[in-house]
C-alpha positions in Angstrom: 278.2 253.1 48.8 277.1 256.6 49.4 274.2 257.4 52.0 273.2 260.6 52.7 270.9 261.8 55.7 268.7 264.8 55.2 270.3 265.3 51.9 271.0 268.8 50.8 269.7 270.1 47.3 273.1 269.9 46.2 273.8 266.0 47.1 270.4 265.4 45.3 270.7 267.4 42.1 274.1 266.1 41.9 272.9 262.2 42.9 269.9 263.0 40.2 271.6 264.2 37.5 270.6 263.1 34.0 267.7 261.4 35.8 268.9 258.8 37.4 266.8 258.2 40.6 267.4 257.7 44.1 266.0 255.8 46.6 264.7 257.0 50.3 264.3 255.5 53.3 262.3 257.0 56.6 264.1 256.2 59.7 261.5 255.9 61.8 263.1 256.9 65.7 265.1 259.6 64.0 263.0 260.8 61.3 265.8 261.2 59.5 265.5 260.8 55.3 268.2 258.5 54.3 268.8 258.4 50.2 271.4 257.2 47.9 272.0 256.8 44.5 269.6 253.5 43.0 272.1 252.0 41.4 274.5 251.4 44.8 271.9 249.4 46.2 268.3 248.5 47.0 266.5 249.2 50.4 267.4 246.2 52.1 270.8 246.8 51.2 271.1 250.0 52.9 269.6 249.0 55.9 271.6 246.1 56.3 274.5 248.3 55.8 273.6 250.8 58.3 271.9 247.9 60.7 268.2 248.5 60.5 265.6 246.4 61.4 262.5 246.4 58.9 260.8 247.8 61.9 263.5 250.8 62.2 262.4 252.3 58.6 259.7 253.0 56.3 260.5 252.6 52.2 259.4 256.0 50.8 260.7 254.8 47.1 262.4 256.8 44.8 262.8 260.6 43.4 264.5 261.9 40.6 264.7 265.6 41.0 265.0 267.9 44.3 261.5 268.8 43.3 260.5 265.0 44.2 262.2 264.5 47.1 260.9 268.2 48.3 257.1 266.8 47.9 258.2 263.7 49.2 259.5 265.3 52.1 256.7 267.3 52.5 254.1 264.8 52.3 256.3 262.7 55.4 255.6 266.0 57.6 259.7 266.0 57.9 
């Protein structure tokens, strides 16, 4: 699995190339955005992989571009 913590513009651009979605979680304790290519797993899969409980992270949905990602990050106040 490819998992990014607070992904860079280049990482988001690469993962969303061709309009592919990236899924997002907000880790509550750290405020970090965790992102991964959508085809590599669901939110529950990544939470299990990172040993995060349901109380430890918020599902932020998905994005299809860096612009979407920036809007999402601005919305959550990160």
